[in-house]
C-alpha angles and dihedrals in degrees: 000000000000118000110238133203089239090058092057108032125043104127122127113282138163109286095247094051093044090051091049092053091051090061091074133071103192128038090233090059088050093051092047089054094050093108088065089073090064099045094106096038107101103143143034116276109183111182097152133060121288114192129205126301094019117145116212120175132172127006109337132167118202114184131224117288093016119132125206107198126216119294097016119143122212121183113190152262084070132139120203117184131216125302095011122152115211105188128217119299095003115146121216112188135198122306095019121142118194117188127218123291094020128142122214110193133227111291095000117152118212120183130183093331141136116229112186124214121302094011116147122207110186134214123308098006131142120214116177129177090342142133118228113195131226112299092354118155128214115192127226117288096013118146123210094193115210108190136048121238092246092045092234127143116291122238125204130206120237121218090267092053097257114145114224132178115256090202088230135108091196115052129139125181136312113219120188125220117302094007115155122207117193125229119288096010120150117213111196120225112287097022115154123193123190124232121288093012119139125209120202122232124282099016129142113217136189127170137025122315127193130243124270101022133121113225116203138151130226116235125196116209124199115210115184138160119270137189118252111257133205125229127200113244125218089265093060093254127121122243133181124244 
């Protein structure tokens, strides 16, 4: 069974954006067509607030009520919707579309990706060549990796487990609406996660995961007695812990 855009994304969007999404059958087709969103963007349109020490280059649209915090870097073409908060030192790179009411955290790095409305991408994350669904959440330190070690083409897994070529060397993850990714997760290239699925912190994922599940891992801890040790201080003396 082929995964379809309509299976992953159905949250409320502006009419033009919703109509554009409906043009595509597969999420890979949608991601390949991302440059279409920037076809008519040939200048800077800054309708929101840009604070000090922000670098903006190339054609960039920033919507009303949006705030770009100090030290952020935006390299157009980029579209940022209304009421978006781009926190300090975030980097938003070419061919990135960020829908309205999103939050891009401190030091986050977003590259050639589509972030639908109300998505929140927390501090210190990397999101490359990915789609982030409506109201999805990506926890701090998470990595949506976008290229294989051997730089070969990336395959994706359909809902029936069939591996198919994406036709891309750069491909991150596709997260359905309301997905939650815990802190410090790593999503390998080509990972797809169905709507309303949650992923616990610190996991490494590869493949396609269904909607409405909670993915966690069991961890066994060993706690045993130890002898007290001594560490040398900066003065060359020993001190106890």
